[in-house]
Structure formats: structure tokens, C-alpha cells
C-alpha positions, 0 to 999 in steps of 0.5 A, a space after each residue: 350294355 354300353 360303357 357308362 360315361 361320367 358327369 360331374 357335380 360340384 358341391 358346396 360342402 364342409 371343411 371335412 368334405 363330408 358327404 352329409 354336407 353335399 346337398 344335391 338339391 342345392 347343387 343341382 346341375 351336372 356337367 357332362 365330360 365335354 369341352 363345353 360342360 367343363 368350361 361351364 363347371 369351371 365357370 361355376 367354381 369361379 362364381 363360387 370363389 368369387 362369392 367367397 363360398 369356397 377357398 382356393 389358395 392362389 398358388 393352386 388356382 391354375 392347377 384347379 383350372 387345368 384339372 377341370 378343363 383338361 384333366 380329371 375335375 375330381 382331382 381339383 377337389 384336393 385343392 378346393 376348400 369348402 367345395 368338392 367335385 364328384 363324378 357319377 356314372 351316366 348311361 
């Protein structure tokens, strides 16, 4: 069997980042682990930030962008309030 890849999903969620608050039917886009998809994921996060549905401290904004576009997008979740990025395996 081929090694699975990863796709990323952005979720709006509660402050505790409970799984029950992450609705796949509300956030129904997945982002592949490619440069273009990561840019689109960053665009989504910026849209949610601009609409004030998530919060990112000013000093963490660049770190969130770098984690999403160049590093591990899941790590950006630690710096986002009311939002989370999760990875799932993709075959």
C-alpha cells in the first residue's frame, strides 16, 4: 500500500478547541500539502481573522503564516484562538 499523504482542514471552534465544536459541514474544504494549497489555507485563515471569527496575537501573525506556508500547519493552531488546523491522512 502506498504511503498516505496529508491534507489539512481549517476549523472554527470554541476557545478550548473541543472536537465537538469543529464542524466538518461548516468548514468543508481540505487543503493538500502543496505550495498552492497551503497559500489557499493561509488565505482562508486571513479571511477568518479579518472577519474577526478567529484571533491571532499581533506578535504571532508572521509565525502563523510561516507555519502554514512553509512548516507544519497544525502547529499554527497553538497560536490561533477560536480556530484550529487539523491534518488527516489521504490515500
